[in-house]
MARKEFI-174771 format. One line per 5 residues: number of its first residue (from 0); their letters; for each residue z, y, x of C-alpha. Coordinates in Angstrom, 3 decimals. Layout:
REM residues N
NUM = A = Z,Y,X  ...
//
This chain:
REM residues 258
0 = MGSEF = 49.144,-12.243,24.282  46.785,-15.176,24.543  44.466,-17.086,22.280  42.076,-20.021,22.252  38.441,-20.440,23.280
5 = GYAYD = 38.730,-18.471,26.534  39.948,-15.152,25.162  43.110,-13.201,25.946  44.639,-9.931,24.765  46.838,-7.213,26.211
10 = FRLSM = 48.055,-3.930,24.801  50.181,-0.920,25.610  51.470,1.956,23.511  51.669,5.645,24.248  52.636,8.783,22.415
15 = VSVDE = 50.035,11.538,22.832  49.328,15.029,21.581  47.966,14.998,18.047  44.953,16.923,19.369  44.010,13.874,21.456
20 = INSKY = 43.475,11.740,18.360  40.192,12.022,16.512  41.149,11.050,12.975  40.118,12.064,9.497  43.607,10.993,8.437
25 = KSELK = 44.982,14.283,9.712  43.991,15.548,6.283  46.436,13.071,4.736  49.435,14.992,6.042  51.915,16.003,3.371
30 = DGVKT = 54.661,18.589,3.674  58.013,16.901,4.025  56.499,13.406,4.278  56.589,11.722,7.676  53.259,10.309,8.890
35 = FLFEF = 52.596,7.767,11.623  49.097,8.451,12.988  47.474,5.739,15.109  44.322,5.487,17.167  43.328,2.064,18.479
40 = RTNFI = 41.361,2.341,21.715  39.849,-0.984,22.663  38.277,-2.015,25.954  36.255,-5.221,25.955  36.599,-6.863,29.362
45 = LKKKR = 34.866,-9.784,31.062  37.202,-11.580,33.436  35.168,-13.593,35.899  36.536,-16.919,37.085  38.444,-16.869,40.340
50 = PENVD = 36.478,-18.212,43.315  38.235,-20.706,45.565  40.598,-19.189,48.128  40.782,-15.922,46.177  44.042,-14.708,44.652
55 = EEEAA = 44.255,-14.519,40.861  44.761,-10.770,41.077  41.429,-10.419,42.876  39.379,-12.026,40.114  36.911,-9.386,38.975
60 = EVIID = 37.408,-7.694,35.609  34.530,-5.655,34.212  34.696,-3.370,31.166  31.563,-4.196,29.169  32.155,-2.141,26.015
65 = SERFD = 34.716,-0.036,24.153  35.455,1.404,20.725  38.015,3.446,18.790  39.301,3.341,15.244  42.185,5.021,13.469
70 = AYIHP = 44.905,4.283,10.931  47.972,5.893,9.411  50.967,5.120,7.223  53.684,7.101,5.506  56.744,5.068,6.585
75 = TGNEK = 58.956,3.965,3.717  61.948,2.603,5.606  60.975,-0.868,4.393  59.726,-2.699,7.484  57.768,-5.344,5.569
80 = RDLLE = 56.002,-2.753,3.445  55.175,-0.594,6.463  53.769,-3.636,8.265  51.661,-4.518,5.238  50.217,-1.009,5.005
85 = LSVMS = 49.312,-0.889,8.692  47.889,-4.401,8.466  45.626,-3.405,5.574  44.207,-0.575,7.666  43.784,-2.402,10.979
90 = SYRLS = 43.888,-6.214,10.802  40.351,-6.331,9.410  39.053,-5.093,12.758  41.598,-6.863,14.951  40.624,-10.193,13.417
95 = EYWMT = 37.035,-9.438,14.484  38.363,-9.665,18.048  39.242,-13.281,17.227  42.947,-12.530,17.435  45.129,-14.966,15.533
100 = RAEIH = 47.289,-13.824,12.639  50.358,-14.291,14.816  48.867,-12.100,17.553  47.920,-9.376,15.080  51.379,-9.541,13.484
105 = FLLNE = 53.027,-9.222,16.908  50.841,-6.279,17.948  51.423,-4.338,14.730  55.160,-5.038,14.722  55.450,-3.786,18.295
110 = TLDFT = 53.423,-0.706,17.374  55.690,0.142,14.458  58.868,-0.532,16.464  57.619,1.792,19.203  56.788,4.541,16.709
115 = RSLVS = 60.140,4.213,14.934  61.888,4.562,18.298  60.157,7.928,18.732  61.347,9.087,15.320  64.922,8.245,16.259
120 = DPQYV = 64.662,10.360,19.428  66.268,13.791,18.736  63.409,15.667,20.431  60.877,14.207,17.980  62.871,14.337,14.752
125 = SLNPI = 60.926,17.319,13.420  57.538,16.182,14.752  54.965,15.340,12.077  52.719,13.427,12.415  53.893,11.026,15.101
130 = PVVVY = 50.677,10.412,17.109  50.463,7.052,18.899  47.592,5.476,20.797  47.365,1.683,20.838  45.447,0.640,23.939
135 = VEVHT = 44.006,-2.834,23.369  42.287,-5.011,25.961  40.133,-7.884,24.721  39.456,-10.253,27.621  36.669,-12.807,27.619
140 = VQQKN = 37.778,-15.216,30.341  35.070,-17.127,32.186  36.003,-20.814,32.189  35.977,-23.216,35.144  32.568,-24.816,34.525
145 = ETLNN = 31.033,-21.891,32.667  28.177,-19.850,34.090  28.495,-16.092,34.203  25.523,-15.748,31.841  27.147,-18.016,29.256
150 = AMDRA = 30.416,-16.092,29.528  28.529,-12.835,28.986  26.730,-14.317,25.976  29.986,-15.189,24.214  31.852,-12.079,25.367
155 = IRAEH = 33.433,-10.113,22.531  32.155,-6.543,22.470  31.712,-3.788,19.914  27.925,-4.071,19.807  28.242,-7.749,18.793
160 = LAPLY = 30.656,-7.052,15.931  29.971,-5.800,12.445  29.698,-1.989,12.582  32.924,-0.126,11.915  31.357,1.688,8.970
165 = LWPQP = 31.436,-1.560,6.963  35.189,-1.278,6.726  36.666,-0.942,3.249  38.940,1.663,4.879  37.394,4.904,6.193
170 = TIVES = 37.180,5.203,9.976  36.210,7.837,12.495  32.794,6.148,12.720  30.533,7.310,9.923  27.647,5.320,8.466
175 = GEMCS = 25.415,8.321,7.925  23.374,8.506,4.758  23.678,5.128,3.025  23.788,4.391,-0.687  26.916,2.701,-2.034
180 = YRLSY = 24.904,-0.340,-3.199  23.571,-1.013,0.283  26.992,-0.528,1.854  28.628,-2.889,-0.671  25.918,-5.490,-0.087
185 = LRGLT = 26.404,-5.365,3.687  30.175,-5.627,3.324  29.761,-8.679,1.106  27.567,-10.679,3.477  29.353,-13.795,4.719
190 = RVRVE = 30.053,-13.980,8.450  30.876,-17.336,10.066  32.429,-17.493,13.524  30.970,-20.160,15.844  33.792,-22.266,17.318
195 = NAVDG = 31.742,-24.788,19.315  28.208,-25.106,20.662  27.178,-27.881,18.265  28.133,-25.819,15.219  26.340,-22.826,16.667
200 = LALMP = 23.045,-24.689,16.993  23.452,-26.179,13.516  24.068,-22.777,11.948  21.358,-20.954,13.867  19.274,-22.454,16.705
205 = ICPIC = 18.046,-18.966,17.624  18.397,-15.494,16.128  14.936,-14.308,15.025  15.904,-10.697,15.763  17.364,-10.821,19.289
210 = KRCGR = 15.929,-14.244,20.267  19.319,-15.521,21.473  21.165,-18.594,20.263  24.497,-18.737,18.470  27.112,-19.332,21.149
215 = VGSQI = 30.850,-19.806,20.829  32.346,-16.588,19.490  29.154,-15.454,17.751  29.260,-14.410,14.108  26.433,-15.822,12.002
220 = TTLPG = 25.201,-14.506,8.651  22.900,-16.426,6.322  20.964,-14.251,3.892  21.729,-15.437,0.350  18.200,-14.926,-0.965
225 = CGHAF = 16.248,-17.053,1.508  18.833,-18.932,3.589  17.659,-17.675,6.985  20.425,-17.197,9.563  20.944,-14.412,12.102
230 = HSHCV = 23.619,-12.931,14.297  25.707,-10.898,11.871  25.500,-7.706,13.899  21.714,-8.073,14.223  20.927,-8.556,10.546
235 = IRWIA = 23.472,-5.987,9.342  21.914,-3.304,11.504  18.471,-4.470,10.390  19.268,-4.104,6.691  21.241,-0.904,7.286
240 = SKEKD = 17.931,0.702,8.180  16.213,1.915,5.010  12.855,0.824,6.407  13.922,-2.816,6.851  14.841,-4.252,3.463
245 = VCPSC = 13.110,-7.601,4.060  14.181,-10.775,5.870  12.860,-10.626,9.452  11.782,-14.281,9.209  10.068,-14.677,5.838
250 = RRRAF = 9.628,-11.035,4.755  11.355,-11.807,1.468  13.342,-8.872,0.117  16.813,-9.080,1.657  18.438,-6.098,-0.019
255 = PFP = 18.276,-6.758,-3.782  18.619,-3.160,-4.970  15.902,-0.504,-5.106
//
């Protein structure tokens, strides 16, 4: 799979032992009801540009981050409904990788087709749940005239995304002790993806928290109370801390609830 803005995506699918999947959805198992249990294992990779006289295969690829999240469905036999259910549980995060809707649709369709093929295999007919790992590779591809530092700055990685605990759906990553008001507020903060350098500077010349600018691929959040802008992942983690309820720039209260 491929996308715009210097990013590309690959995936592969594998059936594993259910013990290899860390998922709270194991508790959703129902007697006599088939369950498809998925774990998405994502590697975030920087692909450096190929130097002259070096084969494409020799271009260096470096894993810079990784994450895991889980999902499940009870298959209904209706392909569209099954796709919708899996999409509800996973497309929220996949879209954070800047995958297009078509790419997400293709990935999830392939995942379901693969899992259905296991169910139709006589040796797995009685197996429940059907445990499948979806290995995803998110490549940030260094462009021809792009410096390595700039490629690293715009590289997609877990630490630069909204934390998994903001998901409306439960995940294997817990948020710890956080009141429902704070969690709802963080989920509701608007995040804008920077698509070109000019827009990035207009939205946020520099993040007051990390002191870095908003490059292509960055997500920017503007606090509704004061209008100050930050990298989304920076300000979300700031407000997620109970000791940091104020805007880092103006010290105005950022979290409106006591």
